[in-house]
All heavy atoms as TSV, in Angstrom:
chain	resi	resn	atom	element	x	y	z
A	1	MET	N	N	107.779	106.794	147.846
A	1	MET	CA	C	107.733	107.601	146.647
A	1	MET	C	C	107.650	109.063	147.068
A	1	MET	O	O	106.780	109.438	147.831
A	1	MET	CB	C	106.531	107.194	145.802
A	1	MET	CG	C	106.400	107.972	144.538
A	1	MET	SD	S	104.915	107.604	143.576
A	1	MET	CE	C	104.783	105.855	143.709
A	2	ALA	N	N	108.520	109.890	146.549
A	2	ALA	CA	C	108.607	111.287	146.956
A	2	ALA	C	C	107.352	112.074	146.621
A	2	ALA	O	O	106.994	113.001	147.318
A	2	ALA	CB	C	109.819	111.938	146.300
A	3	LEU	N	N	106.674	111.728	145.553
A	3	LEU	CA	C	105.490	112.473	145.127
A	3	LEU	C	C	104.192	111.897	145.659
A	3	LEU	O	O	103.125	112.443	145.390
A	3	LEU	CB	C	105.430	112.504	143.593
A	3	LEU	CG	C	106.591	113.170	142.898
A	3	LEU	CD1	C	106.456	113.023	141.387
A	3	LEU	CD2	C	106.683	114.631	143.282
A	4	GLU	N	N	104.270	110.818	146.385
A	4	GLU	CA	C	103.071	110.091	146.790
A	4	GLU	C	C	102.007	110.979	147.421
A	4	GLU	O	O	100.832	110.857	147.119
A	4	GLU	CB	C	103.452	108.970	147.752
A	4	GLU	CG	C	102.336	107.995	147.983
A	4	GLU	CD	C	102.826	106.767	148.718
A	4	GLU	OE1	O	103.935	106.301	148.440
A	4	GLU	OE2	O	102.079	106.288	149.579
A	5	GLY	N	N	102.383	111.903	148.250
A	5	GLY	CA	C	101.417	112.759	148.917
A	5	GLY	C	C	100.875	113.878	148.041
A	5	GLY	O	O	99.984	114.599	148.460
A	6	ARG	N	N	101.411	114.012	146.816
A	6	ARG	CA	C	100.989	115.106	145.941
A	6	ARG	C	C	100.411	114.628	144.618
A	6	ARG	O	O	100.142	115.433	143.731
A	6	ARG	CB	C	102.183	116.017	145.687
A	6	ARG	CG	C	102.712	116.618	146.972
A	6	ARG	CD	C	103.876	117.532	146.827
A	6	ARG	NE	N	104.387	117.671	145.480
A	6	ARG	CZ	C	105.475	118.329	145.175
A	6	ARG	NH1	N	106.172	118.912	146.105
A	6	ARG	NH2	N	105.894	118.428	143.935
A	7	LEU	N	N	100.195	113.350	144.465
A	7	LEU	CA	C	99.698	112.833	143.194
A	7	LEU	C	C	98.337	113.393	142.831
A	7	LEU	O	O	98.013	113.539	141.644
A	7	LEU	CB	C	99.659	111.304	143.218
A	7	LEU	CG	C	101.019	110.616	143.273
A	7	LEU	CD1	C	100.843	109.107	143.414
A	7	LEU	CD2	C	101.850	110.944	142.056
A	8	ASP	N	N	97.546	113.744	143.828
A	8	ASP	CA	C	96.224	114.301	143.554
A	8	ASP	C	C	96.297	115.681	142.913
A	8	ASP	O	O	95.301	116.195	142.404
A	8	ASP	CB	C	95.385	114.349	144.826
A	8	ASP	CG	C	95.992	115.242	145.900
A	8	ASP	OD1	O	97.225	115.436	145.907
A	8	ASP	OD2	O	95.229	115.740	146.730
A	9	GLN	N	N	97.478	116.274	142.872
A	9	GLN	CA	C	97.667	117.583	142.242
A	9	GLN	C	C	97.904	117.478	140.737
A	9	GLN	O	O	97.872	118.489	140.041
A	9	GLN	CB	C	98.833	118.316	142.899
A	9	GLN	CG	C	98.587	118.635	144.355
A	9	GLN	CD	C	99.806	119.249	145.019
A	9	GLN	OE1	O	100.711	119.760	144.366
A	9	GLN	NE2	N	99.840	119.193	146.341
A	10	VAL	N	N	98.149	116.279	140.235
A	10	VAL	CA	C	98.371	116.093	138.801
A	10	VAL	C	C	97.030	116.270	138.094
A	10	VAL	O	O	96.069	115.555	138.374
A	10	VAL	CB	C	98.975	114.703	138.509
A	10	VAL	CG1	C	99.112	114.485	137.016
A	10	VAL	CG2	C	100.321	114.544	139.211
A	11	LYS	N	N	96.984	117.202	137.179
A	11	LYS	CA	C	95.726	117.542	136.495
A	11	LYS	C	C	95.845	117.405	134.977
A	11	LYS	O	O	95.070	117.989	134.241
A	11	LYS	CB	C	95.311	118.978	136.837
A	11	LYS	CG	C	95.174	119.247	138.321
A	11	LYS	CD	C	94.094	118.409	138.960
A	11	LYS	CE	C	93.971	118.744	140.440
A	11	LYS	NZ	N	93.336	117.715	141.210
A	12	VAL	N	N	96.808	116.658	134.506
A	12	VAL	CA	C	97.006	116.456	133.073
A	12	VAL	C	C	96.803	114.980	132.744
A	12	VAL	O	O	96.937	114.109	133.625
A	12	VAL	CB	C	98.411	116.905	132.623
A	12	VAL	CG1	C	98.590	118.409	132.833
A	12	VAL	CG2	C	99.493	116.134	133.364
A	13	PRO	N	N	96.477	114.665	131.495
A	13	PRO	CA	C	96.344	113.262	131.116
A	13	PRO	C	C	97.646	112.515	131.433
A	13	PRO	O	O	98.737	112.987	131.112
A	13	PRO	CB	C	96.097	113.315	129.608
A	13	PRO	CG	C	95.542	114.674	129.365
A	13	PRO	CD	C	96.220	115.564	130.372
A	14	THR	N	N	97.497	111.390	132.075
A	14	THR	CA	C	98.662	110.646	132.549
A	14	THR	C	C	98.567	109.187	132.131
A	14	THR	O	O	97.522	108.559	132.290
A	14	THR	CB	C	98.763	110.733	134.082
A	14	THR	OG1	O	98.803	112.118	134.456
A	14	THR	CG2	C	99.990	110.025	134.613
A	15	PHE	N	N	99.671	108.676	131.620
A	15	PHE	CA	C	99.760	107.286	131.188
A	15	PHE	C	C	100.846	106.614	132.000
A	15	PHE	O	O	102.005	107.021	131.965
A	15	PHE	CB	C	100.083	107.227	129.695
A	15	PHE	CG	C	100.162	105.843	129.136
A	15	PHE	CD1	C	99.142	104.934	129.322
A	15	PHE	CD2	C	101.260	105.450	128.400
A	15	PHE	CE1	C	99.207	103.661	128.787
A	15	PHE	CE2	C	101.344	104.176	127.859
A	15	PHE	CZ	C	100.318	103.292	128.052
A	16	VAL	N	N	100.468	105.608	132.742
A	16	VAL	CA	C	101.404	104.828	133.552
A	16	VAL	C	C	101.550	103.475	132.877
A	16	VAL	O	O	100.553	102.811	132.587
A	16	VAL	CB	C	100.887	104.647	134.997
A	16	VAL	CG1	C	101.862	103.816	135.820
A	16	VAL	CG2	C	100.635	105.999	135.654
A	17	VAL	N	N	102.775	103.070	132.623
A	17	VAL	CA	C	103.027	101.795	131.959
A	17	VAL	C	C	104.054	101.019	132.768
A	17	VAL	O	O	104.959	101.598	133.363
A	17	VAL	CB	C	103.493	102.013	130.495
A	17	VAL	CG1	C	104.821	102.738	130.442
A	17	VAL	CG2	C	103.560	100.722	129.732
A	18	ALA	N	N	103.874	99.711	132.793
A	18	ALA	CA	C	104.810	98.845	133.508
A	18	ALA	C	C	104.886	97.507	132.799
A	18	ALA	O	O	103.924	97.085	132.139
A	18	ALA	CB	C	104.355	98.628	134.948
A	19	GLY	N	N	106.018	96.859	132.925
A	19	GLY	CA	C	106.144	95.495	132.433
A	19	GLY	C	C	105.579	94.526	133.440
A	19	GLY	O	O	105.605	94.788	134.653
A	20	ASP	N	N	105.057	93.411	132.964
A	20	ASP	CA	C	104.471	92.445	133.893
A	20	ASP	C	C	105.519	91.739	134.749
A	20	ASP	O	O	105.192	91.079	135.717
A	20	ASP	CB	C	103.575	91.432	133.175
A	20	ASP	CG	C	104.315	90.504	132.232
A	20	ASP	OD1	O	105.510	90.745	131.947
A	20	ASP	OD2	O	103.688	89.536	131.761
A	21	GLU	N	N	106.794	91.906	134.396
A	21	GLU	CA	C	107.882	91.329	135.186
A	21	GLU	C	C	108.584	92.395	136.031
A	21	GLU	O	O	109.642	92.143	136.604
A	21	GLU	CB	C	108.878	90.645	134.251
A	21	GLU	CG	C	108.248	89.503	133.466
A	21	GLU	CD	C	109.151	88.958	132.374
A	21	GLU	OE1	O	110.330	89.356	132.290
A	21	GLU	OE2	O	108.673	88.126	131.590
A	22	GLU	N	N	107.993	93.571	136.098
A	22	GLU	CA	C	108.550	94.706	136.845
A	22	GLU	C	C	108.550	94.421	138.337
A	22	GLU	O	O	107.505	94.089	138.903
A	22	GLU	CB	C	107.713	95.944	136.537
A	22	GLU	CG	C	107.949	97.128	137.430
A	22	GLU	CD	C	109.312	97.756	137.246
A	22	GLU	OE1	O	109.533	98.403	136.216
A	22	GLU	OE2	O	110.148	97.593	138.155
A	23	ALA	N	N	109.703	94.581	138.957
A	23	ALA	CA	C	109.806	94.361	140.396
A	23	ALA	C	C	109.142	95.499	141.175
A	23	ALA	O	O	108.742	95.314	142.322
A	23	ALA	CB	C	111.270	94.247	140.805
A	24	TRP	N	N	108.978	96.666	140.564
A	24	TRP	CA	C	108.441	97.844	141.233
A	24	TRP	C	C	106.985	98.081	140.838
A	24	TRP	O	O	106.508	99.193	140.811
A	24	TRP	CB	C	109.301	99.056	140.874
A	24	TRP	CG	C	109.097	100.240	141.751
A	24	TRP	CD1	C	109.407	100.346	143.078
A	24	TRP	CD2	C	108.532	101.494	141.372
A	24	TRP	NE1	N	109.068	101.591	143.545
A	24	TRP	CE2	C	108.534	102.315	142.511
A	24	TRP	CE3	C	108.030	101.991	140.191
A	24	TRP	CZ2	C	108.051	103.611	142.497
A	24	TRP	CZ3	C	107.552	103.290	140.176
A	24	TRP	CH2	C	107.568	104.084	141.318
A	25	ILE	N	N	106.241	97.027	140.547
A	25	ILE	CA	C	104.859	97.162	140.089
A	25	ILE	C	C	103.987	97.869	141.130
A	25	ILE	O	O	103.050	98.580	140.770
A	25	ILE	CB	C	104.259	95.797	139.684
A	25	ILE	CG1	C	102.969	95.976	138.860
A	25	ILE	CG2	C	104.022	94.914	140.884
A	25	ILE	CD1	C	103.179	96.452	137.472
A	26	ASP	N	N	104.306	97.733	142.394
A	26	ASP	CA	C	103.535	98.434	143.435
A	26	ASP	C	C	103.639	99.944	143.260
A	26	ASP	O	O	102.668	100.665	143.485
A	26	ASP	CB	C	104.002	98.034	144.827
A	26	ASP	CG	C	103.619	96.614	145.195
A	26	ASP	OD1	O	102.728	96.045	144.533
A	26	ASP	OD2	O	104.210	96.076	146.146
A	27	GLY	N	N	104.796	100.427	142.838
A	27	GLY	CA	C	104.964	101.855	142.587
A	27	GLY	C	C	104.112	102.315	141.420
A	27	GLY	O	O	103.506	103.387	141.462
A	28	SER	N	N	104.056	101.504	140.379
A	28	SER	CA	C	103.214	101.838	139.222
A	28	SER	C	C	101.742	101.848	139.622
A	28	SER	O	O	100.980	102.720	139.205
A	28	SER	CB	C	103.440	100.825	138.096
A	28	SER	OG	O	104.773	100.888	137.642
A	29	ASN	N	N	101.356	100.889	140.429
A	29	ASN	CA	C	99.972	100.854	140.913
A	29	ASN	C	C	99.660	102.074	141.766
A	29	ASN	O	O	98.557	102.626	141.689
A	29	ASN	CB	C	99.707	99.576	141.707
A	29	ASN	CG	C	99.667	98.348	140.840
A	29	ASN	OD1	O	99.295	98.409	139.676
A	29	ASN	ND2	N	100.060	97.216	141.394
A	30	ALA	N	N	100.614	102.524	142.564
A	30	ALA	CA	C	100.406	103.715	143.394
A	30	ALA	C	C	100.218	104.954	142.522
A	30	ALA	O	O	99.374	105.801	142.819
A	30	ALA	CB	C	101.580	103.906	144.352
A	31	LEU	N	N	100.989	105.051	141.451
A	31	LEU	CA	C	100.809	106.175	140.523
A	31	LEU	C	C	99.429	106.122	139.892
A	31	LEU	O	O	98.716	107.128	139.840
A	31	LEU	CB	C	101.883	106.143	139.432
A	31	LEU	CG	C	103.297	106.476	139.866
A	31	LEU	CD1	C	104.271	106.216	138.718
A	31	LEU	CD2	C	103.405	107.914	140.341
A	32	ARG	N	N	99.052	104.962	139.395
A	32	ARG	CA	C	97.735	104.790	138.780
A	32	ARG	C	C	96.623	105.179	139.748
A	32	ARG	O	O	95.687	105.892	139.390
A	32	ARG	CB	C	97.547	103.335	138.345
A	32	ARG	CG	C	96.171	103.058	137.756
A	32	ARG	CD	C	95.788	101.603	137.830
A	32	ARG	NE	N	95.744	101.155	139.215
A	32	ARG	CZ	C	95.999	99.913	139.596
A	32	ARG	NH1	N	96.338	98.987	138.726
A	32	ARG	NH2	N	95.934	99.572	140.866
A	33	ASP	N	N	96.716	104.707	140.972
A	33	ASP	CA	C	95.669	104.955	141.961
A	33	ASP	C	C	95.676	106.385	142.483
A	33	ASP	O	O	94.634	106.914	142.855
A	33	ASP	CB	C	95.809	103.993	143.137
A	33	ASP	CG	C	95.588	102.540	142.733
A	33	ASP	OD1	O	95.023	102.298	141.646
A	33	ASP	OD2	O	96.001	101.653	143.503
A	34	GLY	N	N	96.839	107.018	142.495
A	34	GLY	CA	C	96.955	108.350	143.071
A	34	GLY	C	C	96.645	109.485	142.122
A	34	GLY	O	O	96.396	110.605	142.560
A	35	ILE	N	N	96.667	109.217	140.810
A	35	ILE	CA	C	96.421	110.261	139.815
A	35	ILE	C	C	95.043	110.023	139.214
A	35	ILE	O	O	94.817	109.030	138.523
A	35	ILE	CB	C	97.504	110.254	138.720
A	35	ILE	CG1	C	98.887	110.492	139.337
A	35	ILE	CG2	C	97.182	111.309	137.662
A	35	ILE	CD1	C	100.040	110.294	138.367
A	36	ALA	N	N	94.125	110.936	139.493
A	36	ALA	CA	C	92.758	110.786	139.011
A	36	ALA	C	C	92.736	110.669	137.487
A	36	ALA	O	O	93.343	111.475	136.789
A	36	ALA	CB	C	91.913	111.966	139.456
A	37	GLY	N	N	92.065	109.642	136.995
A	37	GLY	CA	C	91.912	109.454	135.564
A	37	GLY	C	C	93.119	108.886	134.854
A	37	GLY	O	O	93.107	108.789	133.624
A	38	ALA	N	N	94.154	108.516	135.591
A	38	ALA	CA	C	95.351	107.968	134.954
A	38	ALA	C	C	95.010	106.676	134.219
A	38	ALA	O	O	94.227	105.860	134.714
A	38	ALA	CB	C	96.444	107.710	135.982
A	39	ARG	N	N	95.584	106.526	133.062
A	39	ARG	CA	C	95.432	105.278	132.327
A	39	ARG	C	C	96.646	104.420	132.632
A	39	ARG	O	O	97.770	104.912	132.701
A	39	ARG	CB	C	95.337	105.568	130.834
A	39	ARG	CG	C	95.163	104.302	130.043
A	39	ARG	CD	C	94.705	104.598	128.659
A	39	ARG	NE	N	94.764	103.346	127.903
A	39	ARG	CZ	C	94.445	103.233	126.661
A	39	ARG	NH1	N	94.021	104.292	125.992
A	39	ARG	NH2	N	94.518	102.096	126.043
A	40	PHE	N	N	96.414	103.122	132.814
A	40	PHE	CA	C	97.471	102.199	133.220
A	40	PHE	C	C	97.472	101.009	132.280
A	40	PHE	O	O	96.412	100.461	131.962
A	40	PHE	CB	C	97.202	101.738	134.651
A	40	PHE	CG	C	98.216	100.780	135.208
A	40	PHE	CD1	C	99.533	101.150	135.375
A	40	PHE	CD2	C	97.838	99.504	135.578
A	40	PHE	CE1	C	100.455	100.270	135.912
A	40	PHE	CE2	C	98.746	98.611	136.117
A	40	PHE	CZ	C	100.063	99.002	136.286
A	41	GLU	N	N	98.640	100.649	131.813
A	41	GLU	CA	C	98.743	99.477	130.950
A	41	GLU	C	C	99.972	98.676	131.328
A	41	GLU	O	O	101.027	99.225	131.615
A	41	GLU	CB	C	98.822	99.912	129.484
A	41	GLU	CG	C	98.618	98.760	128.538
A	41	GLU	CD	C	98.170	99.179	127.152
A	41	GLU	OE1	O	97.565	100.251	126.996
A	41	GLU	OE2	O	98.441	98.403	126.225
A	42	ILE	N	N	99.795	97.365	131.327
A	42	ILE	CA	C	100.894	96.443	131.607
A	42	ILE	C	C	101.341	95.828	130.296
A	42	ILE	O	O	100.520	95.349	129.508
A	42	ILE	CB	C	100.454	95.363	132.612
A	42	ILE	CG1	C	100.151	96.011	133.959
A	42	ILE	CG2	C	101.529	94.290	132.748
A	42	ILE	CD1	C	99.659	95.043	135.016
A	43	ILE	N	N	102.646	95.844	130.064
A	43	ILE	CA	C	103.234	95.266	128.861
A	43	ILE	C	C	103.742	93.865	129.210
A	43	ILE	O	O	104.653	93.715	130.027
A	43	ILE	CB	C	104.399	96.126	128.329
A	43	ILE	CG1	C	103.954	97.580	128.097
A	43	ILE	CG2	C	104.998	95.508	127.081
A	43	ILE	CD1	C	102.925	97.776	127.032
A	44	PRO	N	N	103.172	92.837	128.594
A	44	PRO	CA	C	103.625	91.465	128.868
A	44	PRO	C	C	105.063	91.235	128.387
A	44	PRO	O	O	105.485	91.796	127.374
A	44	PRO	CB	C	102.662	90.588	128.063
A	44	PRO	CG	C	101.521	91.467	127.680
A	44	PRO	CD	C	102.039	92.870	127.668
A	45	GLY	N	N	105.773	90.433	129.143
A	45	GLY	CA	C	107.117	90.030	128.744
A	45	GLY	C	C	108.175	91.099	128.927
A	45	GLY	O	O	109.230	91.037	128.303
A	46	ALA	N	N	107.912	92.074	129.778
A	46	ALA	CA	C	108.879	93.140	130.018
A	46	ALA	C	C	109.049	93.360	131.509
A	46	ALA	O	O	108.142	93.130	132.294
A	46	ALA	CB	C	108.421	94.434	129.353
A	47	GLY	N	N	110.222	93.840	131.850
A	47	GLY	CA	C	110.508	94.199	133.230
A	47	GLY	C	C	110.562	95.706	133.352
A	47	GLY	O	O	109.717	96.412	132.797
A	48	HIS	N	N	111.597	96.211	134.004
A	48	HIS	CA	C	111.719	97.643	134.248
A	48	HIS	C	C	112.053	98.425	132.978
A	48	HIS	O	O	111.639	99.574	132.826
A	48	HIS	CB	C	112.783	97.900	135.320
A	48	HIS	CG	C	112.896	99.323	135.721
A	48	HIS	ND1	N	111.911	99.976	136.436
A	48	HIS	CD2	C	113.856	100.241	135.491
A	48	HIS	CE1	C	112.275	101.227	136.642
A	48	HIS	NE2	N	113.446	101.419	136.080
A	49	ALA	N	N	112.784	97.825	132.063
A	49	ALA	CA	C	113.232	98.519	130.848
A	49	ALA	C	C	112.284	98.235	129.685
A	49	ALA	O	O	112.683	97.730	128.638
A	49	ALA	CB	C	114.652	98.116	130.514
A	50	VAL	N	N	111.024	98.575	129.851
A	50	VAL	CA	C	110.001	98.286	128.839
A	50	VAL	C	C	110.409	98.828	127.476
A	50	VAL	O	O	110.260	98.156	126.459
A	50	VAL	CB	C	108.630	98.856	129.260
A	50	VAL	CG1	C	107.598	98.649	128.172
A	50	VAL	CG2	C	108.170	98.239	130.560
A	51	ALA	N	N	110.935	100.032	127.435
A	51	ALA	CA	C	111.294	100.660	126.163
A	51	ALA	C	C	112.376	99.877	125.421
A	51	ALA	O	O	112.407	99.877	124.190
A	51	ALA	CB	C	111.757	102.089	126.390
A	52	LEU	N	N	113.231	99.215	126.147
A	52	LEU	CA	C	114.291	98.409	125.528
A	52	LEU	C	C	113.842	96.973	125.270
A	52	LEU	O	O	114.233	96.367	124.279
A	52	LEU	CB	C	115.543	98.397	126.411
A	52	LEU	CG	C	116.208	99.745	126.642
A	52	LEU	CD1	C	117.364	99.599	127.632
A	52	LEU	CD2	C	116.703	100.337	125.334
A	53	GLU	N	N	113.049	96.451	126.179
A	53	GLU	CA	C	112.660	95.047	126.108
A	53	GLU	C	C	111.520	94.792	125.130
A	53	GLU	O	O	111.464	93.754	124.483
A	53	GLU	CB	C	112.266	94.555	127.506
A	53	GLU	CG	C	113.417	94.610	128.497
A	53	GLU	CD	C	112.961	94.382	129.929
A	53	GLU	OE1	O	111.848	93.874	130.146
A	53	GLU	OE2	O	113.733	94.720	130.848
A	54	ARG	N	N	110.565	95.711	125.061
A	54	ARG	CA	C	109.376	95.541	124.208
A	54	ARG	C	C	109.002	96.860	123.543
A	54	ARG	O	O	107.914	97.396	123.774
A	54	ARG	CB	C	108.201	95.022	125.048
A	54	ARG	CG	C	108.376	93.681	125.732
A	54	ARG	CD	C	108.397	92.494	124.773
A	54	ARG	NE	N	107.367	92.536	123.767
A	54	ARG	CZ	C	106.108	92.115	123.917
A	54	ARG	NH1	N	105.734	91.583	125.049
A	54	ARG	NH2	N	105.233	92.221	122.939
A	55	PRO	N	N	109.915	97.435	122.732
A	55	PRO	CA	C	109.650	98.768	122.174
A	55	PRO	C	C	108.393	98.840	121.307
A	55	PRO	O	O	107.657	99.827	121.383
A	55	PRO	CB	C	110.912	99.084	121.374
A	55	PRO	CG	C	111.571	97.770	121.131
A	55	PRO	CD	C	111.198	96.899	122.300
A	56	ALA	N	N	108.127	97.846	120.509
A	56	ALA	CA	C	106.939	97.891	119.644
A	56	ALA	C	C	105.658	97.861	120.481
A	56	ALA	O	O	104.702	98.594	120.188
A	56	ALA	CB	C	106.952	96.736	118.652
A	57	ALA	N	N	105.639	97.043	121.525
A	57	ALA	CA	C	104.464	96.976	122.398
A	57	ALA	C	C	104.270	98.294	123.138
A	57	ALA	O	O	103.133	98.764	123.295
A	57	ALA	CB	C	104.599	95.819	123.385
A	58	LEU	N	N	105.363	98.894	123.584
A	58	LEU	CA	C	105.266	100.185	124.270
A	58	LEU	C	C	104.762	101.255	123.302
A	58	LEU	O	O	103.873	102.033	123.646
A	58	LEU	CB	C	106.610	100.592	124.857
A	58	LEU	CG	C	106.641	101.977	125.513
A	58	LEU	CD1	C	105.649	102.069	126.660
A	58	LEU	CD2	C	108.040	102.318	125.959
A	59	ASN	N	N	105.311	101.294	122.104
A	59	ASN	CA	C	104.867	102.277	121.114
A	59	ASN	C	C	103.375	102.136	120.827
A	59	ASN	O	O	102.656	103.128	120.720
A	59	ASN	CB	C	105.673	102.158	119.826
A	59	ASN	CG	C	107.088	102.651	119.983
A	59	ASN	OD1	O	107.412	103.357	120.930
A	59	ASN	ND2	N	107.951	102.277	119.059
A	60	ALA	N	N	102.911	100.919	120.699
A	60	ALA	CA	C	101.489	100.683	120.444
A	60	ALA	C	C	100.643	101.169	121.620
A	60	ALA	O	O	99.578	101.773	121.424
A	60	ALA	CB	C	101.236	99.199	120.172
A	61	ALA	N	N	101.110	100.929	122.833
A	61	ALA	CA	C	100.380	101.375	124.021
A	61	ALA	C	C	100.328	102.899	124.083
A	61	ALA	O	O	99.282	103.480	124.391
A	61	ALA	CB	C	101.027	100.807	125.287
A	62	VAL	N	N	101.443	103.550	123.783
A	62	VAL	CA	C	101.473	105.016	123.782
A	62	VAL	C	C	100.547	105.550	122.697
A	62	VAL	O	O	99.808	106.512	122.918
A	62	VAL	CB	C	102.915	105.536	123.610
A	62	VAL	CG1	C	102.927	107.044	123.372
A	62	VAL	CG2	C	103.757	105.191	124.837
A	63	ASP	N	N	100.554	104.933	121.525
A	63	ASP	CA	C	99.649	105.351	120.446
A	63	ASP	C	C	98.193	105.257	120.888
A	63	ASP	O	O	97.392	106.163	120.620
A	63	ASP	CB	C	99.859	104.504	119.188
A	63	ASP	CG	C	101.113	104.881	118.422
A	63	ASP	OD1	O	101.699	105.948	118.685
A	63	ASP	OD2	O	101.511	104.077	117.550
A	64	ARG	N	N	97.840	104.161	121.579
A	64	ARG	CA	C	96.461	104.008	122.062
A	64	ARG	C	C	96.110	105.105	123.053
A	64	ARG	O	O	95.010	105.678	123.018
A	64	ARG	CB	C	96.257	102.632	122.692
A	64	ARG	CG	C	96.182	101.503	121.704
A	64	ARG	CD	C	95.750	100.193	122.351
A	64	ARG	NE	N	96.700	99.685	123.325
A	64	ARG	CZ	C	97.774	98.950	123.038
A	64	ARG	NH1	N	98.052	98.635	121.784
A	64	ARG	NH2	N	98.548	98.504	123.992
A	65	PHE	N	N	97.040	105.418	123.945
A	65	PHE	CA	C	96.794	106.483	124.913
A	65	PHE	C	C	96.626	107.827	124.222
A	65	PHE	O	O	95.683	108.572	124.502
A	65	PHE	CB	C	97.947	106.558	125.932
A	65	PHE	CG	C	97.879	107.742	126.830
A	65	PHE	CD1	C	96.887	107.853	127.787
A	65	PHE	CD2	C	98.808	108.758	126.731
A	65	PHE	CE1	C	96.820	108.966	128.628
A	65	PHE	CE2	C	98.757	109.861	127.563
A	65	PHE	CZ	C	97.753	109.962	128.508
A	66	LEU	N	N	97.528	108.144	123.313
A	66	LEU	CA	C	97.466	109.439	122.622
A	66	LEU	C	C	96.176	109.577	121.816
A	66	LEU	O	O	95.626	110.685	121.705
A	66	LEU	CB	C	98.680	109.622	121.725
A	66	LEU	CG	C	100.026	109.780	122.462
A	66	LEU	CD1	C	101.162	109.847	121.462
A	66	LEU	CD2	C	100.017	111.007	123.363
A	67	ALA	N	N	95.676	108.477	121.290
A	67	ALA	CA	C	94.444	108.515	120.519
A	67	ALA	C	C	93.230	108.872	121.371
A	67	ALA	O	O	92.205	109.310	120.837
A	67	ALA	CB	C	94.214	107.165	119.831
A	68	THR	N	N	93.361	108.742	122.685
A	68	THR	CA	C	92.244	109.081	123.583
A	68	THR	C	C	92.206	110.564	123.940
A	68	THR	O	O	91.233	111.014	124.536
A	68	THR	CB	C	92.304	108.262	124.893
A	68	THR	OG1	O	93.430	108.686	125.670
A	68	THR	CG2	C	92.372	106.775	124.624
A	69	LEU	N	N	93.258	111.284	123.595
A	69	LEU	CA	C	93.357	112.692	123.987
A	69	LEU	C	C	92.736	113.606	122.944
A	69	LEU	O	O	92.817	113.349	121.748
A	69	LEU	CB	C	94.825	113.076	124.184
A	69	LEU	CG	C	95.598	112.250	125.199
A	69	LEU	CD1	C	97.034	112.748	125.282
A	69	LEU	CD2	C	94.942	112.285	126.561
A	70	SER	N	N	92.191	114.686	123.402
A	70	SER	CA	C	91.650	115.720	122.525
A	70	SER	C	C	92.596	116.916	122.571
A	70	SER	O	O	92.397	117.843	123.360
A	70	SER	CB	C	90.262	116.144	122.984
A	70	SER	OG	O	89.388	115.061	122.989
A	71	ILE	N	N	93.617	116.860	121.751
A	71	ILE	CA	C	94.593	117.975	121.759
A	71	ILE	C	C	94.743	118.537	120.364
A	71	ILE	O	O	94.378	117.968	119.399
A	71	ILE	CB	C	95.967	117.537	122.302
A	71	ILE	CG1	C	96.497	116.313	121.559
A	71	ILE	CG2	C	95.875	117.257	123.779
A	71	ILE	CD1	C	97.893	115.925	121.917
């Protein structure tokens, strides 16, 4: 991952989402672990194209994340 060595520089609220059938789940886990305070959610029944495969579940997850922010 090109940003792997710089993830600790991310200082904004971050939401990492992945499908439970995602082949690149290790990359999502690396983002979650590398960005302090990142929120991580797995969408069941989705692969890499979560937005296409499970749009309602993704929208609900994003809504939950946004509800945690004070903006």
